[in-house]
C-alpha positions in Angstrom: 57.1 -68.3 63.7 58.2 -64.8 64.0 55.8 -61.9 64.2 57.2 -60.4 60.9 56.2 -63.6 59.0 52.6 -63.1 60.2 53.0 -59.2 59.3 53.6 -60.4 55.6 50.3 -62.5 55.4 48.5 -59.4 56.9 50.0 -57.2 54.2 48.7 -59.7 51.5 45.2 -59.4 52.9 45.4 -55.6 53.3 48.4 -53.9 51.5 49.5 -50.9 53.7 49.7 -48.8 50.5 45.9 -49.0 50.2 45.4 -47.0 53.3 44.6 -43.3 53.3 47.2 -40.8 53.9 45.7 -39.6 57.1 45.6 -43.2 58.7 48.0 -45.0 60.9 48.2 -48.7 59.9 50.7 -51.5 60.2 52.7 -52.4 63.2 52.1 -49.8 65.9 53.8 -51.4 69.0 56.2 -54.3 69.4 59.2 -56.0 67.9 58.6 -57.9 64.7 61.6 -60.2 65.2 59.8 -61.8 68.4 58.5 -65.3 68.2 54.8 -65.2 67.9 53.1 -67.3 70.6 49.5 -66.6 69.3 47.2 -63.9 67.5 44.2 -62.2 69.0 42.0 -60.5 66.6 39.7 -57.6 67.7 38.1 -54.6 66.6 39.6 -52.1 69.1 43.0 -52.7 70.9 41.9 -51.5 74.4 43.1 -52.3 78.0 40.7 -55.1 78.3 41.7 -56.7 75.2 45.4 -56.5 76.2 44.2 -58.4 79.4 42.4 -61.0 77.3 45.8 -61.4 75.0 47.7 -62.1 78.3 45.2 -64.5 79.5 45.2 -66.4 76.3 49.0 -66.2 75.8 48.9 -64.1 72.4 51.7 -61.7 72.0 50.2 -60.2 68.7 47.0 -58.3 68.7 45.4 -57.7 65.2 43.0 -54.9 65.4 40.9 -52.9 63.0 41.0 -49.4 64.4 44.7 -48.2 65.3 44.8 -47.3 68.9 47.6 -45.0 68.2 46.1 -42.5 65.7 47.5 -39.1 66.1 50.9 -37.8 67.4 51.5 -38.6 71.1 54.3 -36.6 73.3 53.9 -38.3 76.4 53.0 -41.7 77.8 52.1 -41.3 81.4 48.7 -43.3 81.6 46.5 -40.4 81.9 43.9 -41.7 79.2 42.9 -45.0 77.7 45.1 -44.8 74.8 48.2 -44.3 77.0 47.3 -47.0 79.5 46.8 -49.5 76.7 50.3 -48.7 75.2 51.8 -49.1 78.6 50.2 -52.3 79.3 51.0 -53.7 75.9 54.6 -52.5 76.0 55.2 -54.0 79.7 53.6 -57.3 78.5 55.6 -57.4 75.3 52.6 -57.5 73.2 52.6 -56.4 69.7 49.6 -54.5 68.1 49.0 -54.3 64.4 46.2 -52.3 62.8 44.6 -52.6 59.3 41.8 -49.8 59.3 41.6 -48.2 55.7 44.0 -50.4 54.2 41.2 -53.1 54.6 38.5 -50.4 54.1 39.9 -49.9 50.7 40.3 -53.4 49.4 37.7 -54.8 47.2 37.4 -57.9 49.4 37.5 -55.9 52.6 35.1 -53.9 55.0 32.5 -52.8 52.5 32.5 -56.0 50.7 31.9 -57.8 53.8 29.0 -55.2 54.7 27.5 -56.0 51.2 27.7 -59.7 51.5 26.0 -59.6 55.1 23.1 -57.7 53.4 22.9 -60.1 50.5 23.8 -57.4 47.7 25.0 -58.6 44.4 26.8 -57.0 41.5 29.0 -55.0 43.8 31.6 -52.4 42.9 33.7 -49.7 44.6 31.7 -46.3 45.4 34.6 -44.0 45.4 37.5 -45.6 43.4 41.1 -44.5 44.4 42.8 -41.8 42.5 46.6 -41.2 41.7 47.3 -44.9 42.4 48.1 -46.2 39.1 51.3 -45.8 37.2 52.6 -46.9 33.9 55.9 -48.4 33.1 57.4 -48.4 29.5 60.5 -50.3 28.5 62.3 -51.2 25.4 64.1 -54.5 24.5 65.2 -56.9 21.7 62.4 -59.3 20.4 64.1 -62.2 21.9 64.1 -60.8 25.4 60.5 -59.3 25.2 58.6 -62.3 26.4 61.1 -63.0 29.5 60.6 -59.3 30.4 56.7 -59.2 30.0 56.2 -62.4 32.2 58.6 -61.3 34.8 56.6 -58.0 35.3 53.4 -59.8 35.3 54.7 -61.9 38.1 55.7 -58.9 40.1 52.2 -57.6 39.9 52.1 -55.5 36.8 49.5 -55.7 34.0 46.3 -56.0 36.3 43.2 -54.0 34.8 39.9 -54.5 36.4 39.0 -58.2 36.0 41.9 -58.9 33.6 45.7 -60.0 34.2 48.7 -60.0 32.2 47.6 -56.8 30.3 50.3 -55.1 28.2 50.7 -53.1 25.0 53.6 -54.1 22.6 54.8 -52.2 19.6 57.7 -52.6 17.3 60.3 -50.0 16.4 64.0 -49.2 15.7 66.2 -48.4 18.4 69.8 -47.0 18.3 72.7 -46.6 20.5 76.5 -46.4 20.6 78.3 -47.4 23.7 81.4 -45.7 25.1 85.0 -47.1 26.4 83.1 -48.3 29.5 80.2 -50.1 27.9 79.6 -53.8 27.3 76.7 -53.9 24.8 74.7 -56.9 24.3 74.7 -56.3 20.5 77.6 -54.6 18.6 80.9 -53.4 19.9 82.0 -50.4 21.9 82.0 -47.1 19.7 79.9 -48.9 17.0 76.5 -47.3 16.1 73.9 -49.9 16.5 70.5 -49.9 14.8 68.2 -52.7 15.7 64.6 -53.8 16.1 63.1 -53.4 19.6 59.8 -54.1 21.2 58.2 -51.4 23.3 56.5 -52.8 26.3 53.9 -50.8 28.3 52.2 -52.1 31.4 50.4 -50.4 34.3 50.8 -51.1 38.1 49.9 -49.9 41.5 52.6 -47.4 42.7 53.5 -49.2 45.8 54.8 -52.0 43.4 57.3 -49.7 41.7 60.6 -50.5 43.6 59.9 -54.3 43.1 59.0 -53.9 39.5 62.2 -52.0 38.6 64.5 -54.7 40.4 62.6 -57.3 38.4 63.0 -55.3 35.1 66.8 -54.8 35.7 67.3 -58.5 36.5 65.5 -59.9 33.5 66.3 -57.4 31.0 69.0 -58.4 28.2 70.7 -54.9 28.1 73.5 -53.5 30.3 71.6 -50.1 30.5 67.9 -50.5 30.7 65.9 -47.8 29.1 62.6 -47.1 30.8 60.0 -44.6 31.8 57.5 -44.2 34.6 54.2 -42.1 34.2 51.7 -41.2 37.0 48.1 -41.8 35.3 45.0 -39.9 36.2 42.8 -43.0 35.9 41.0 -44.1 39.1 41.6 -47.6 40.4 38.2 -49.3 39.9 39.1 -52.2 42.3 40.5 -50.1 45.1 38.6 -47.3 47.1 36.2 -46.3 49.9 32.7 -47.6 50.0 30.7 -50.1 47.8 27.5 -50.2 45.8 25.4 -53.2 45.0 21.8 -54.4 44.5 19.2 -56.7 45.6 17.7 -59.3 43.2 14.3 -57.8 43.8 13.3 -54.5 45.4 11.6 -54.1 48.9 9.9 -51.0 50.4 11.8 -48.8 52.8 10.7 -50.1 56.1 11.2 -53.7 55.0 14.7 -52.7 53.9 15.4 -51.1 57.4 14.2 -54.1 59.3 16.4 -56.3 57.0 19.5 -54.0 57.8 18.6 -54.3 61.7 18.5 -58.0 61.4 21.6 -58.6 59.2 23.7 -56.2 61.0 22.4 -56.9 64.5 21.5 -53.1 65.0 19.5 -52.1 67.9 18.5 -48.6 66.4 18.6 -47.0 63.0 18.7 -43.2 62.6 17.4 -42.4 59.0 16.1 -39.6 56.8 12.6 -39.2 55.7 11.3 -41.9 53.3 11.6 -40.8 49.6 8.7 -43.1 48.9 10.4 -45.6 46.4 11.4 -49.0 46.4 14.9 -50.0 47.6 17.1 -52.2 45.3 20.3 -50.4 44.7 22.2 -49.8 48.0 25.6 -48.0 48.7 27.5 -48.7 51.9 30.5 -47.2 53.6 31.6 -48.8 57.0 32.4 -46.3 59.6 32.2 -42.5 59.3 30.9 -41.8 55.8 29.0 -38.6 55.7 31.4 -37.3 52.9 30.2 -40.0 50.6 26.5 -38.9 50.5 26.9 -37.2 47.2 28.8 -40.2 45.8 26.0 -42.4 46.5 23.4 -40.1 45.1 25.5 -39.6 41.7 25.8 -43.6 41.7 22.0 -43.8 41.6 21.6 -45.5 45.0 18.2 -45.9 46.6 19.7 -46.0 49.9 23.1 -45.2 51.7 24.1 -46.9 54.9 27.0 -45.6 56.9 27.6 -44.1 60.5 28.3 -41.1 62.5 26.0 -38.6 60.6 25.2 -35.3 62.0 21.8 -33.6 62.2 22.3 -31.4 59.3 23.7 -34.1 57.1 20.3 -36.0 56.9 19.1 -33.0 54.8 21.6 -33.9 52.1 19.5 -36.9 51.2 17.5 -34.3 49.4 14.6 -36.9 49.2 16.7 -38.7 46.4 17.6 -41.5 48.4 17.1 -43.0 52.0 20.1 -42.3 54.3 20.6 -44.3 57.4 23.2 -44.3 60.1 23.3 -47.7 61.6 26.2 -47.2 64.1 30.0 -47.0 63.6 30.6 -50.3 65.2 27.7 -52.0 63.8 28.7 -51.2 60.2 32.2 -52.9 60.6 31.0 -55.5 63.0 31.9 -58.6 60.9 35.5 -57.3 60.0 37.2 -59.0 62.6 35.6 -62.4 61.6 36.9 -61.8 58.2 40.4 -61.3 59.4 40.5 -64.4 61.5 39.0 -66.6 58.6 41.7 -65.3 56.4 44.6 -65.8 58.9 43.3 -69.5 59.5 43.4 -70.2 55.9 46.9 -68.9 55.4 48.6 -69.9 58.8 47.8 -73.5 59.8 48.2 -75.0 63.2 48.7 -71.9 65.0 46.6 -70.1 67.7 44.5 -67.4 65.9 41.7 -66.3 68.4 38.8 -64.1 67.9 38.4 -61.7 70.7 35.4 -62.0 73.0 35.6 -58.5 74.2 32.8 -56.0 73.0 34.6 -52.8 72.5 31.8 -50.7 71.1 31.7 -47.7 73.3 28.0 -46.8 72.2 25.4 -48.2 74.4 21.7 -48.3 73.9 18.8 -48.3 76.5 
């Protein structure tokens, strides 16, 4: 199996188009045409993880955080990033990062977070914007079902919990071909007036190129009339953070003790107790201070995230319990999810969960 075949599976799990613009996801180091010897899944691809990959004969590391995040002009080994890259390249080890591509997925980091706590009725906290487009096309009635089904199979027409969604209306289309035309109906230089079906479907923007290829290959006309619009609608199933609820409420201290137990947290920094039971909880794995207002507007009783600064705890405004459980701790089960996903998709192949603890924060 070549590395690029594994990358296709990883992109099914976490489409790169889901990632935030600031992020650096996908294949960061290595040749995708190399034969894969094994996959090591980790949280952070550091030097000790490269050593582990060498020992376990894995030439593909799948990590959550990208080791190569910002621009780099020299690779001299002066810091941990450069040393890691040098060691990976010397040993012909590829590194692939998922980060916010998996953060934004409805079954990704924050769903894993919610499931670990036992939250139900979960939904995305900050739905992704400017991600939905609409395709409009026109064809003869005899061709409409073929075109619709092909577009559905290519990923169009998914809205929330529904698939194969479209709007179809009947109208009159007209055209006249020139000397270079080869019309499906009528002859060159003949004015044709015929019944047509207008088909409208929404789609995620990264599917556009494939959808157009599909449309052209399944359409009856020589020249395909179509329009594409960018919609203002948010994508309810893609975005950062998640909110859910417990079946029964609990008091604030009981809640924090539950979080410590389920997320294996040694210490929790939190705002003052608002003095109300906890039932509805918002979560955002990793650094999530920007979502405090979103959690409040969503009616959360508590918001769990990481990397909060001193003054940001005031933003709770006594309207919810704000808790910083640690960056690594809030994402700790992500690598387990990746391993489980890959083992279901790629059978009889070495897929190994890293034993290295890459959390840089220690507790006394």
